[in-house]
ZALO-184366 format. One record per residue (C-alpha): residue number from 0; x, y, z. Coordinates in Angstrom, 2 decimals. Each point is the difference from the previous one (the first is absolute). Layout:
// residues N
SITE   resi         x         y         z
SITE    NUM         X         Y         Z
...
//
This chain:
// residues 387
SITE   resi         x         y         z
SITE      0    -67.62     45.73     82.54
SITE      1      2.79     -2.30     -1.40
SITE      2     -0.17     -3.37      1.49
SITE      3      3.92     -0.32      1.05
SITE      4      0.32      3.51      1.52
SITE      5      1.19      0.01      3.36
SITE      6     -2.33      1.18      3.10
SITE      7      1.90      1.97      2.40
SITE      8     -1.06      0.52      3.74
SITE      9      1.81      2.53      2.42
SITE     10      0.64     -0.57      3.58
SITE     11      0.26      2.83      2.51
SITE     12      2.79     -1.56      1.79
SITE     13      3.38     -1.67     -1.20
SITE     14     -0.39     -3.79     -0.51
SITE     15      2.16     -2.91     -0.80
SITE     16     -1.95     -3.25      1.09
SITE     17     -2.69     -1.43     -2.52
SITE     18     -1.33     -3.31     -0.46
SITE     19     -2.99     -1.43     -1.84
SITE     20     -2.72     -1.75      2.13
SITE     21      0.54     -3.66     -0.65
SITE     22     -3.20     -1.66      1.42
SITE     23     -1.82      2.18     -2.10
SITE     24     -0.36     -1.29     -3.73
SITE     25     -2.91      1.70     -1.27
SITE     26      0.71      3.91      0.71
SITE     27      3.20      1.60     -0.94
SITE     28      1.47      0.93      3.02
SITE     29      3.34      1.40      1.28
SITE     30      0.89      1.18      3.61
SITE     31      2.31      2.75      0.36
SITE     32      1.48      0.99      3.35
SITE     33      1.51      3.78      0.55
SITE     34      2.85      1.17      1.81
SITE     35     -0.79      3.45      1.89
SITE     36      2.22      1.36      2.91
SITE     37     -2.74      2.71      0.87
SITE     38     -3.38     -1.48     -0.62
SITE     39     -1.60     -3.54      0.93
SITE     40      0.84     -2.51     -2.69
SITE     41     -2.57     -1.48     -2.22
SITE     42     -0.54     -2.94     -1.98
SITE     43     -1.88      0.85     -3.37
SITE     44     -2.25     -2.77     -1.41
SITE     45      0.00      0.40     -3.94
SITE     46     -2.77     -1.55     -1.79
SITE     47      0.64      0.57     -3.92
SITE     48     -3.30     -0.08     -1.89
SITE     49      1.25     -1.70     -3.30
SITE     50     -3.07      0.68     -2.19
SITE     51      0.02      3.88      1.03
SITE     52      3.72      0.58      0.45
SITE     53     -0.52      1.65      3.32
SITE     54      1.30     -0.57      3.53
SITE     55     -2.25     -0.36      3.24
SITE     56      2.01      0.37      3.21
SITE     57     -0.45     -0.66      3.48
SITE     58      2.15      1.34      2.82
SITE     59      0.84     -1.67      3.27
SITE     60      2.16      1.39      2.55
SITE     61      3.26     -1.87      1.25
SITE     62      0.76      1.81      2.98
SITE     63      2.99     -1.87      1.22
SITE     64      2.87      1.52     -2.38
SITE     65      1.37      0.49     -3.44
SITE     66     -0.69     -3.28     -2.41
SITE     67      2.84     -1.68     -1.29
SITE     68     -1.41     -3.18     -1.39
SITE     69     -3.34     -1.36     -0.30
SITE     70     -1.67     -3.50     -0.61
SITE     71     -3.23     -1.50     -0.36
SITE     72     -1.35     -3.38      1.10
SITE     73     -0.42     -2.45     -2.64
SITE     74     -3.46     -1.38      1.60
SITE     75     -1.62      2.88      1.59
SITE     76     -0.14      3.63     -1.78
SITE     77     -0.68      2.09      3.27
SITE     78      3.46     -1.04      1.35
SITE     79      3.31      1.34     -1.04
SITE     80      3.44      0.62      1.91
SITE     81      2.15      3.26      0.01
SITE     82      3.38      0.60      1.01
SITE     83      0.29      3.37      1.35
SITE     84      2.70      2.50      2.04
SITE     85     -0.79      1.07      3.26
SITE     86      2.09      1.49      2.61
SITE     87      0.67     -1.43      3.29
SITE     88      2.26      1.64      2.42
SITE     89      1.49      2.29     -2.52
SITE     90      1.09     -2.46     -2.67
SITE     91     -1.95     -1.10     -2.91
SITE     92     -1.10     -3.85     -0.34
SITE     93     -1.83     -1.78     -2.66
SITE     94     -2.70     -1.89      1.26
SITE     95     -2.69     -2.17     -1.59
SITE     96     -3.61     -0.83      0.61
SITE     97     -3.05     -1.91     -1.21
SITE     98     -3.18      2.33     -0.62
SITE     99     -3.52     -0.39     -0.92
SITE    100     -1.85      2.53     -2.12
SITE    101     -3.22      1.21      1.71
SITE    102     -3.17     -2.28     -0.93
SITE    103     -1.94      2.39     -2.18
SITE    104      2.96      1.35     -1.83
SITE    105     -0.99     -1.86     -3.31
SITE    106     -3.43      0.97      0.20
SITE    107      0.46      3.55      1.12
SITE    108      2.54      0.99     -2.55
SITE    109     -2.42      1.02     -2.91
SITE    110     -2.94      1.31      1.57
SITE    111      1.58      3.32      0.82
SITE    112      3.92     -0.07     -0.75
SITE    113      0.64      3.22      1.54
SITE    114     -0.71     -1.23      3.19
SITE    115      2.64     -2.35      0.41
SITE    116      2.65      2.55     -0.79
SITE    117     -1.45      2.73      2.20
SITE    118     -0.86     -2.36      3.04
SITE    119      2.17     -3.00     -0.63
SITE    120     -0.46     -3.30      1.98
SITE    121      2.86     -1.50      1.80
SITE    122      1.42     -3.41     -0.61
SITE    123     -0.55     -2.30      3.00
SITE    124      3.15     -1.60      1.37
SITE    125      0.07     -4.01      0.33
SITE    126      3.20     -0.45      1.12
SITE    127      3.98      0.84     -0.20
SITE    128      2.66     -2.12     -1.47
SITE    129      2.74      1.51      2.03
SITE    130      2.22     -1.93      1.96
SITE    131      2.07      1.84      2.34
SITE    132      3.36     -1.10     -0.91
SITE    133     -0.65      0.64     -3.93
SITE    134     -0.68      3.68     -0.07
SITE    135     -0.29      1.07     -3.57
SITE    136     -2.05     -1.71     -2.39
SITE    137      0.54      0.56     -3.83
SITE    138     -2.96     -2.05     -1.30
SITE    139     -2.79     -2.19      0.72
SITE    140     -0.64     -3.12     -2.36
SITE    141     -3.32     -1.64      0.03
SITE    142     -0.34     -3.78     -1.29
SITE    143     -0.44      0.08     -3.48
SITE    144     -2.79     -2.75     -0.61
SITE    145     -1.21      0.00      3.83
SITE    146     -2.86      0.35      2.11
SITE    147      1.39      3.10      1.35
SITE    148      1.27     -1.53      3.26
SITE    149      3.74      0.05     -0.63
SITE    150      2.28      3.00     -0.48
SITE    151      3.89      1.12     -0.17
SITE    152      1.50      2.73      1.46
SITE    153      3.31      0.77     -1.29
SITE    154      1.70      2.11      3.36
SITE    155      3.76      1.16     -0.03
SITE    156      1.54     -3.52     -0.59
SITE    157     -2.50     -2.23      0.90
SITE    158     -2.90     -1.62     -2.03
SITE    159     -2.81     -0.72      2.32
SITE    160     -2.80     -2.12     -0.94
SITE    161     -3.45      0.71      1.76
SITE    162     -3.21     -1.80      0.44
SITE    163     -2.64      2.36      0.19
SITE    164     -2.91     -1.48      2.71
SITE    165     -3.65      0.63      0.42
SITE    166     -0.75      2.41     -2.80
SITE    167      3.50      1.25      0.13
SITE    168     -0.51      1.78      3.31
SITE    169      2.90     -1.81      1.21
SITE    170      3.45     -0.85     -1.69
SITE    171      2.66     -2.52      1.22
SITE    172      3.56     -0.65     -1.41
SITE    173     -0.21     -3.65     -1.07
SITE    174      3.40      0.02     -1.38
SITE    175      3.20      2.20     -1.00
SITE    176      3.17      0.20     -2.26
SITE    177      2.92      2.15      0.83
SITE    178      2.71      1.71     -2.84
SITE    179      3.25     -1.19      1.39
SITE    180      3.13      2.19     -0.78
SITE    181      2.20      2.71      0.13
SITE    182     -1.33      3.48      0.98
SITE    183     -3.57      1.36      0.82
SITE    184     -1.96     -2.15     -2.43
SITE    185     -3.51      0.97     -0.98
SITE    186     -2.72     -1.24     -2.34
SITE    187     -1.08      2.48     -2.58
SITE    188     -2.95     -1.46     -1.84
SITE    189     -1.39     -3.62     -0.46
SITE    190     -2.48     -2.04     -2.09
SITE    191     -1.94     -3.09      1.43
SITE    192      0.16     -2.51     -3.00
SITE    193     -3.39     -1.27     -1.16
SITE    194      1.89     -3.25     -1.05
SITE    195      1.07     -3.16      1.88
SITE    196     -3.05      0.12      1.94
SITE    197      0.75      3.35      1.35
SITE    198      2.95     -1.33      2.05
SITE    199      2.77      2.51     -1.54
SITE    200      0.87      3.54      0.76
SITE    201      2.24      2.16     -1.77
SITE    202      1.71      2.78      1.39
SITE    203      2.32      2.97     -0.73
SITE    204      2.64      1.46      2.12
SITE    205      2.71      2.36     -1.15
SITE    206      1.28     -1.09     -3.28
SITE    207     -0.88     -3.62      0.83
SITE    208     -3.33     -2.34     -1.06
SITE    209     -0.99     -3.12      1.99
SITE    210     -2.18     -2.50     -0.03
SITE    211     -1.46     -1.91      3.21
SITE    212     -1.81     -3.11      0.77
SITE    213     -2.82      1.12      2.51
SITE    214     -0.49     -3.77      1.17
SITE    215      3.57     -0.08      1.50
SITE    216      0.55      3.81     -0.03
SITE    217      3.55     -0.64     -1.96
SITE    218      1.65      1.59     -2.99
SITE    219     -0.27     -1.78     -2.88
SITE    220      1.68      2.19     -2.72
SITE    221      2.10      3.36      0.15
SITE    222      0.56      2.29     -2.59
SITE    223      3.05      1.93      1.30
SITE    224      0.53      3.06     -2.28
SITE    225     -3.39     -0.02     -1.68
SITE    226      0.30      3.83     -0.40
SITE    227      2.94      2.22      0.07
SITE    228     -1.86      1.96      2.52
SITE    229     -2.91     -0.32      2.33
SITE    230     -2.70     -2.32     -0.90
SITE    231     -3.47      2.06      0.26
SITE    232     -2.50     -2.40     -1.39
SITE    233     -0.62     -3.39     -1.18
SITE    234     -3.10     -2.35     -1.43
SITE    235     -0.36     -3.52     -1.04
SITE    236     -1.24     -1.16     -3.40
SITE    237     -3.72     -1.18      0.68
SITE    238      0.30     -2.84     -2.60
SITE    239      3.78     -1.14      0.01
SITE    240      0.97     -1.25      3.51
SITE    241      3.77      0.57     -0.05
SITE    242     -0.36      3.53     -1.62
SITE    243      0.26      3.21      1.51
SITE    244      0.78      3.57     -0.60
SITE    245      1.85      2.62      2.10
SITE    246      0.78      3.44     -0.05
SITE    247      2.28      2.83      1.82
SITE    248      2.50      3.26      0.15
SITE    249      2.13     -1.25     -2.97
SITE    250     -3.07      1.16     -1.91
SITE    251     -0.44     -3.63     -1.50
SITE    252     -2.90     -2.69     -0.23
SITE    253      1.60     -3.57      0.18
SITE    254     -1.73     -3.16     -0.77
SITE    255      1.05     -3.29      1.78
SITE    256     -0.35     -4.02     -0.24
SITE    257      0.59     -0.47      3.49
SITE    258      1.44     -3.65     -0.61
SITE    259      3.03      1.78     -1.79
SITE    260      0.82      2.95      1.91
SITE    261      3.49      0.91     -1.34
SITE    262     -1.70      2.01     -2.73
SITE    263     -3.36      2.13     -0.60
SITE    264     -1.80     -1.77     -3.24
SITE    265     -0.58      3.84     -0.97
SITE    266      0.82      3.53      1.00
SITE    267     -1.81      3.06     -0.73
SITE    268      1.39      3.63      0.13
SITE    269     -2.83      2.22     -1.15
SITE    270     -0.21      2.11      3.07
SITE    271      2.52      2.96      0.77
SITE    272     -0.32     -0.26      3.79
SITE    273     -0.86     -2.37      2.82
SITE    274     -2.82     -2.36     -0.99
SITE    275     -2.60     -0.40      3.12
SITE    276     -2.37     -2.72     -1.20
SITE    277     -0.21     -2.84     -2.30
SITE    278     -3.21     -1.74     -0.78
SITE    279     -0.96     -2.94     -2.18
SITE    280     -3.64      0.05     -1.36
SITE    281     -2.06     -3.03      1.81
SITE    282     -1.38     -1.36     -2.93
SITE    283      2.73      0.71     -2.55
SITE    284      3.43     -0.22      1.21
SITE    285      1.69      1.44     -3.15
SITE    286     -1.51      3.30      0.86
SITE    287      2.32      2.13      2.77
SITE    288     -0.60      3.04      1.77
SITE    289      3.32      2.07      1.51
SITE    290     -0.34      3.31      1.77
SITE    291      2.79      2.03      0.83
SITE    292      1.23      3.52      1.52
SITE    293      0.63      1.11     -3.66
SITE    294     -3.75      0.74      0.43
SITE    295     -0.76     -2.53     -2.93
SITE    296     -1.75     -3.25     -0.04
SITE    297      0.76     -2.48     -2.56
SITE    298     -2.08     -3.13     -1.58
SITE    299      2.38     -2.43     -1.33
SITE    300     -1.05     -3.02     -2.09
SITE    301      2.27     -2.74      1.15
SITE    302     -0.96     -2.74     -2.37
SITE    303      2.85     -2.04     -0.14
SITE    304      0.15     -0.81      4.07
SITE    305     -3.87     -0.38     -0.02
SITE    306     -2.02     -2.86      0.44
SITE    307     -1.02      0.80     -3.62
SITE    308      3.08      0.56     -2.26
SITE    309     -1.56     -1.35     -2.97
SITE    310     -3.35      1.68      0.58
SITE    311     -1.25     -3.31      1.64
SITE    312      0.06     -1.19      3.57
SITE    313      3.31     -2.29      0.48
SITE    314      1.58     -1.55      3.14
SITE    315      3.58     -0.13      0.75
SITE    316      0.39     -3.67     -1.22
SITE    317     -1.27      0.71     -3.41
SITE    318      2.65      3.06      0.01
SITE    319      2.94     -2.04      0.74
SITE    320     -0.49     -3.16     -2.14
SITE    321      2.75      1.26     -2.31
SITE    322      0.24      2.26     -2.98
SITE    323     -0.62     -2.78     -2.74
SITE    324     -3.68      0.27     -0.16
SITE    325      0.42      3.93     -0.39
SITE    326      1.70     -0.14     -3.39
SITE    327     -2.77     -1.85     -1.71
SITE    328     -2.59      2.44      1.03
SITE    329      0.69      3.74     -0.39
SITE    330     -3.30      1.29      1.06
SITE    331      1.28     -1.49      3.65
SITE    332      2.45      2.57      0.44
SITE    333     -0.36      2.41      3.17
SITE    334     -1.42      3.23     -0.74
SITE    335      2.16      2.99      0.62
SITE    336      0.18      1.72      3.35
SITE    337     -0.84      3.87     -0.27
SITE    338     -0.81      2.95      2.21
SITE    339     -3.77      0.40     -0.83
SITE    340     -0.73      3.45      1.68
SITE    341      1.74      2.48      1.91
SITE    342     -2.31      2.03      2.35
SITE    343      0.66      3.67      0.80
SITE    344     -2.81      1.22      1.78
SITE    345      1.96      0.17      3.31
SITE    346      2.23      3.19      1.09
SITE    347      1.46     -1.52      3.00
SITE    348      1.66     -3.41      0.87
SITE    349     -2.41     -2.96     -0.63
SITE    350      0.00     -2.49      3.04
SITE    351     -2.49     -2.30     -0.79
SITE    352     -1.55     -2.08     -2.72
SITE    353     -3.11     -2.43      0.18
SITE    354     -1.82     -2.12     -2.37
SITE    355     -3.80      0.04      0.88
SITE    356     -1.31     -3.14      1.27
SITE    357     -3.10     -0.03     -1.93
SITE    358      1.06      1.13     -3.31
SITE    359      3.13     -1.38     -1.37
SITE    360      0.48      2.86     -2.49
SITE    361      0.16      2.83      2.67
SITE    362      2.57      1.46      2.02
SITE    363      0.72      2.79      2.57
SITE    364      3.15      1.92      0.95
SITE    365      0.43      2.30      2.51
SITE    366      2.39      2.93      0.60
SITE    367      1.55      1.58      3.00
SITE    368     -2.09      3.28     -0.46
SITE    369     -3.29     -1.93      0.20
SITE    370     -0.77     -0.65     -3.46
SITE    371     -1.62     -3.12     -0.72
SITE    372     -0.34     -0.87     -3.53
SITE    373     -2.08     -3.06     -1.63
SITE    374      1.12     -1.08     -3.58
SITE    375     -1.02     -2.87     -2.10
SITE    376      2.10     -2.39     -2.19
SITE    377     -0.05      1.42     -3.62
SITE    378     -3.01     -1.84     -1.98
SITE    379      2.29     -1.36     -2.68
SITE    380      2.27     -1.56      2.33
SITE    381     -3.12     -1.69      2.03
SITE    382     -1.62     -1.25     -3.18
SITE    383      3.35     -1.35     -1.40
SITE    384      0.27     -1.80      3.29
SITE    385     -3.44     -1.17      0.13
SITE    386     -0.43     -1.03     -3.55
//
């Protein structure tokens, strides 16, 4: 079988929530949450066996409702959060909760794989992240480098910082920030920055992107009309602290330097419909994945704005030292940005794309019809980056 061939896994229900398991750095593992109105919803734990190119799966029941967002603890691979819909007093509200996987899910999954599908175990509820006053939770974000004790929930127009106590069975709100302004403002997505000692949060609401200082819970910057329509998703460059990427319903992907928010540094217009997800590669930040309701996943090589624009690691100071030095050394000209690959294995809207936490060259994408596709960065590009 060809090394770069995609591996496809079909879920029986619709799905839009996907995450890599961040605390697991040895196994290639993704979690998918389903959205069924008729049946009990499920979390599918997808283990990818790279050597044999096969998928092993474990299914756990999530009886609380259809899953809109899923996140995993950076410290404990048995702990995860979900945002889900439930009906109360004949209206639908989005709630959030912290769960633990059953203790034997990892050991039991490979002995008889059919058991977990026919008699799935249920997730154990650790605690709710619901605060009576803020009913609709869009997403829950784990502190990136943390010990799994702090999470952030974005609910309506509030960002709530939670402390998880005693093995996560209790959660208390330690501080909050509020979106101020006219109309019914509400967060659509957010990212907790891994930089600045994890003291910053970036959020999207409507067409705006905002940065927050979590120590004071105050806004530190705002990109007013970042996109012409709703901002769907954003991600923070893992190697360059001031850089972030955003995408939205104007079909565009934009890259920003938050020290100068007047104009994006770069804009991509390769998708023909809403862009739902944008993700930087954790190790090689020039590699950027975008997923769209045009049923396509695109891998771009954004070298010019990466930490390796000349094929080697540079910091922001080296870039701003002026142009004089570059004249003498033509070999130091930045490599060109390009679309590396367009992946067409999906037939429905691609709502999510995630890089593996264990293998920097591997990624998964999920479309609404429940199709999960695992792909690799083309080998030629991988070796060009490495060598």
